[in-house]
N, C-alpha and C positions, 0 to 999 in steps of 0.2 A: 277713478280707483280709489278706494279708501283703505288705509292703512289704520288699524286701531289697536293700540297697547300691545305690540308685539315686543316679547322678551327675546333679546339677542345675546346675551351674555350670561356666561356661567362663571362664576369665580369664587375664590375662598377654599376651594377642595385642597388647595396646596397646604393650607392651615391645619389639615386633619392631624390627629395626635400621631406622632412619631414613635410613641413608646409602647404602643400596642393596644392602648384604650380604644378599640375598634368598635364600630357597629356591625355586628355580625349576624348573618341570615344562615339559618340552618333548613336543610332539604331532607325530606324523608325519602323518597324513592330516587336513588341517585344512579346517574349513568357514569359519572366521574366521582371518585371519592380521593380526597388527599388529606391524609393524617400526618401531622407532626412532620413535615418535610423539611429536610436540611440539605444544602449542598454546599461543602467546604472545598475551598482552592488551596493548596499550598504555593507560596510565593517566596523566592529566595529574598531573604532580608538584605537589603543594600547598606554599606557602611563606607564612611569616608576616610576611615582609619587603613593607612596601606598595610600594616601588619595584619590586621583583622581579614582585610580582604584576600591576601596571600593565603592565610590560612582557611578561608572559606573554600578555596579551589579543592581542598581535600577533605573538608568537613563542613559541608555547606549548613547555614542557618537559615532555617525556614520558618516564615509567620503563616498562621492560618487566617484565610479570609472567609469568611460565612456570607456568601451570595443569597442564600435563602435560608431564613432562619424560622423554624417551627411554624410552617405555612399549614393552614387547615381550611379547606371550602369543600363543597359539593355541588355538582352541576346535574339538574335533571335533564330527562331526554326534552329536546325541543326548545331549549333556553337559549337564549343569546346573551352572552355575558361580556361586558367589557372588562379587560384585564389592564388596568392602567397605573401609571406611575413614572416618575422622573428617570432620567437615564442613570443605569446602575443600580435600580432598585430591586431587581431580580425577575422583571417580567419575562424575558427571552430566555433566561436559565430555566424558569417554571416550565414554559412552553416546551423547551428541549427534553425536559425530563418527561413531560406528559407523551412525547412522541416517541420515547424511547432512545433518543440520541444520546442523553447523558444518564449516568446512574447515579441516584440519589446517594447521598452520604448516610443519610439515616431518615426514617419515616417510612411511609407506605403510600403508593399510588395504585388505584385500581380504575380501568378503563374498560367498560363492558364487561366487568368481571375479570379482567386480566391485568397481569402486571405487564406494562409496556416495555419493561428493558429485557425482562427473562423471556418474555412471548412477543419478541418484536415483529415477526413476521405476521402472526395472527393479528396483532394490534394493527399493523400497517393496512390490514384490508379492511379494517372498520374506520380508518380516519383519512382525511384529506389535510394537506398543509400547504400554506401559501406563505413564503417569506418575501416581503417587499423589496429585499435587496439580493435575492437568489432566485434564479429561474429554474423551472423545472422541465424546460424544454431543451431539445439539442441545439446546439448553436448553429450548425451548418446544413441541417435538414428542414424540409417545409414542416409547419406546424401539423399538417395532417398525418405526417409520418411519426412525429412524436407521439400522437394521440394514438395510433395504430399499436406503437410499442407499448404504451400504457395498457391498451386493451389486452395485449399478450401477458403482460405482467401481472395484471389483476385478474386475469382468465374471465374476462367479461363476456357474456354471450353475444353474438353478432347482432341479434336484434335489439337487445338493450343497449348497445353500444350505438347502433345507428339511431335509435329513438332518442337518446340523451345528446348525440352529437347534433341532430337536427334541432331539438329543442334549444340548446345552449347556442347554437348558431343564430337562431332568430333572436333570443333575448339579447345577446351580447353582440348582434352584428358582426359575426366572425366570417361570414361567407369570403369576401375579398381578401383575407389573412390566411387561409389554411393553405394555400399553394406557396405561401413566402416563407422563406428561412427565418427562424428566429432573430438572426444578427441584423436583419434589414427592416425589423418592426421598430416604431416608436416605443417609447416607455409605457405610455398608456394602451398602446395594441398588445404588448407584451403581457402586462398585467390582465387584459381581458383574456387573453389565450391560456395563461398559468392559471387563473380562476377556474375556467372552463375544465383544463386538465384535472385539477383536484376533485372534480365532481363527477368526472366520467364513470367511476366505479361505484357511484351510489354512496359514499361514506355516510356512517352515522353521526360522526363529529368532525368537524372542521377548525382547524386552528389557523387564525390569520394574523400573521405578526406584520404591522405596517402596511396593509394592502393597497392604500392610496397614497403611499409616499410619492412626492415629486410628481403628482398627476395634477392636470388642470380641472377646473371645476365640473366641465362636462363629463369628463372620463370618471371622476369620483362618482357623480350622480348615477352612471351606469352601472358602476360596480355595486354602488350601494343599493340600488334596485335589484340588481340580480340577487344579492345576498338575502335582500328580505323576503323576495319570492321564493327562495329555496327553504328559509325558515318557515314561512307561513304554509306553503304548500306541501312539503316533503317532511316537515317537522325535523330539520336537521339541526343538530346542536352546534352553536358557534361559541368559541372563545376568541375575542378580538382585543388584539393589542394595538395601541394606535397613540401618537402624538397629537394628532388632530382629533379634538375633542367633538367636532361635528360628526366623525364616524361612529363615535361611541354613541353619541346622543341619538343619531338616526337609527342605528342598528340595534341597540341593546335595552332592554329592561331592567336590567341588573348591573351594577358596577361593582367591581372589587379593586380596591386601590391599594397598593403596595409600596412601601418606602422603606429604605434600608433593610430589605430583606423580610419585612414583617407585614402582615396585612392590617391596615388600620381602618379599613372601611369595606365592609360586605353588606350591601343594601339594595332594595329597589332604586331605580333611577328617581323616581319621583321623590322618595323620601330623602334621598341624597340631596337633591335640589332643594327641599324644602329647609334642610339643615345648612346647606353651604351657599345658597344661590343669593346673589345680590341682583335683583331685578332691574333692568333698563329697559324702559318702554319708550316706544316711538309712536306718535299720532301725527298723520298728514293726510292730505287729500289732493289728488291730481286730477284735474278737469280734462275733458277730451279735447285734444289738440295743444295740450300744453307741453314745452319742454322745459324739463326739470334737471338741473344738475344737483350732484350729491358729492360733497366734499368734506374733508376732516384729516386729521393726522392718523399716522398709522396705528391701527389697532383701534380705530373709533367706532368701527361696525359697519362701514360703507359696503364692501363687499358681501358680507354676512347679510345685510339688509336686502341687497338684490338678490341673492342666492334664496333667500326665503321668497321673496315676491316671485320669484322664476320657478318655484317649487323644487329647485335644486336641493335646497336645505329645508327642514321643517322647524317653523317656530314654536318656541317652548308654550307660549301663551299668546292670546289676542286673536285678532281677526285680519284678514286681508280680502277686501272686497274688490272685484272686478266686473263692472256693469250689473251690481247689486248681488253678485254670487260669492260666497266665502271659499276662495280657492283652498283653505286649509281643510275644507270638507270634502275635497274631491277624491273619489275612491282610487284606491292606489291603480287599479287597472285601467283608470281613465286618464291619469297624469300624462301620458305620452301624447293622447289625442289633444288633451287641453292645451299643451305646449305647442304642438302643431298648429292649431287652429287660431289660438288667441294671442300667441307671443312670437316676438321676432328678436333675434339675438344678433348683437354686432361685438365680436370679441376681439382683444388685442391681437392676438396671433392669427386672426382671419379664419382658421379653421375650415379651410378650402381642400377638397380632395385632390392631390396631384395627378392622378390617373385619369382625370375628367377634365373636359374643356371648361372655359369660364361659362359658356352657355349651358353645358351639362350641369354645372355645379348649382347654378340658379334655378335649372329646370327640375333638379332633385327636389326641391321644396313643394312645387307643383305635384310632381309625380307621386310623392308621399301622401299627399291631399287627395289623390285620385282625380286630378283634373284631366279632362280628355285630351287627347294628344292635338286635337285640331286647334285646340284653344292655348296650348302651352307656347306655340312659337310666337303668336300676336302678342301675348303679354311680355313674353321675354323682350320682345323687338321694343314695346312702348317703355318698359322700365329702363331699358339698356339706352334709349334715346334720352330720357330723361336726366339719367346719371352719366352721360357721355362715355359710354363703354362699348358703344355698337360696333366699332372697328377692332376690339379684342375678343369679340365672343368666341372665335374659332380658335384660340390660343388657349394654351395650357397655364395654370398658375404660376410655374417656374419661369414662363417667358415673359412676364409682365412685371411693372413695378409694384411696391408695397402699397402706395397710393392707388393703384388700379386694382389689387387684389381688394382691399379694404372697401371700395366702392361696389366691387363684386358681391362682397359680404353684405354690404347695404342693400343691394337689390334682392339678394336673396333673403334678407330679413323682412322687406317690404312688400315681396310680390304677392303674398297671400293675404295682404290688408289686414295684418293682425290688430288687435285692440290696443296693444301696448309694445312697443320697441326698447329693449334692454341694452344699453350699450355700456360695457365694462372697460374703462381705459382705452377706448377704440382708437386713440392717435399714438399710444405707447411705443408703438414699434415705426413709427413714421418720422421722415425729416421734416423741417419746418414747412417747407412748401406743400408737401404732401398732406400735412395735418392741417393746413389752412384750405387745402381743397375739399379735404374730406368733411371738415366742419361745416364748410359752405354747403356741402351736399347734404348733410344732415339737417341744418337749418332749412333748406329747401324743402326737404321731405316733410318737416314740421309746417312750414309755412302754405305750400303749393298742395301737399297730399293730406292735410290735416292729421298727420301721423302724432301720436301721443309717445313722447320720448322720455326714458329716465335714464341719465347718462352719469355714471361714476368716474371721477377725474381728479387727478392731483394738480393739474395744471389750470392756473386762473386764466390763461389766455383760452384755453379751450372751453372753459365755465362760462365765459363772457358770451358766448353764442347762444347760451340758454336764456329763459325768461324769468325763470327763478332758481335760487339757489338754497338748498338745504346743507347747512353746516352741522356736523356731527362730532360730538366730542364725548369719549367715555360710553358709547353706545346710547347716547340721547341727543336730541335736537338742540344744539348751542344757540343757533342764530338762523334766521330766515331772511334774505333779501329778495326784493322785486326790481325787475329791471324797469318796468313801466315805460316812461317816455324818454329815459335816460339814453344816450348814445352808447355804442359797445364800449368805447373808450371810457366814458364816465362809469359804465357797469364793472368793466375792469378794475379800475381804481377802487371802487368799492368792494370788490372781493378781495384785494390786496389788503385793505384796511382790516376786514374781519380776520383773515389768515394771520395778521400780525398779533390779533387779540388772542387767537388760538395757541400761540406760543411756537417760538421758532420762525425760520423764513419759509419761503416758498419750497426751497429744495427738501425741507424736513415734511412736507405734506404729500400724501400718498391717497 
């Protein structure tokens, strides 16, 4: 595997002019038009004077706060626009006015030719809304019943409803979730179901407010892929607000930056990058059968690098070659197949399905790759024997220890003989004994099965099991050390020395 010149960092945008000297993009044929938009709130003025406080009970003194201040922008049909800014900048207030939830103090909004506030019912039929901290689903009823209610509310024809539900179920893997009440779903499952609900009536415009907040990398990737498909295939217009810039970068071609209620940047993503971007490039190679650890301080780019290699995130520039093929050039529709056939994943939180046995969890990886049934059992028995989990194959994940769960995850990751195994903090949820057993297992996978492994870890002890360590600092490779003929104890001491030079103690590194 070869990684060349990957840009994994985007900084500097926070330095955009706060006084309104913005880069502005104007569009001709607009689906959304916002002109001189203002939203003000009255807030009771506080005072420490006792007499003044008493008087304010009868004659309150108010101050006016301007959350949105003379905002102007347009959005064309089929655009995906990132609407970003710091907390309190006016993002969510703008979205609520676009939805018709809030009435503007001044200015005008036109959404598909209508005023969203005065024509709220008509507007709601054209839009979909997903708030990351609010659910569209009913708490105590199965998801499918909530969907049926949406069908009646939006008067969706039965055939179109069934077609949409079948399509969204396939893309978002909703099948096992439809019969479960919303209160019993995990956060990632809730978000997938909520996003599908927002699309049931084929909206022309969808507003996404923090759609991936609190989600793991896999859930984020699934949601981003769904949004991209709807934008490309249905030409659905999106306005996305998020504090996770990877959401914006992977979904949007245009970015609007708001600060202190004013738009300071409105331009194509590439133009914004050229103006504000500070590039951080990484170059390295991994030979077949190598076990490479990746370490660095918080924010150094470790997980971002792993996500780029796994195609969960998209690199801004550069190339990533796996067996001579640039994975950044793989077509969107072929990404899922590439992951299934070429990559194995070991996550900190195991990601096992609680409703399946250990054997069924491992078999799932083979089933997805359409391995014949008569071969599945023998392959599972072989891998289980190597990882010492034969006696727990018929148990469910909740019946086994964390270390056993993680060995099951290792079995699932390697059973398809992937070209590359990616491990993200694999020992983070384990005790010391289980961690040591897992690391020995990963080392055996590398030595006995010739598995190529990239492992992100904050723990020097875990890293000492690798053959080579890449240390990242500020998005670049700071140092590289090789184990060579050193003992694991000696290699561990070398790792600690480098960590000390990075700044801070071991506990500061993640």
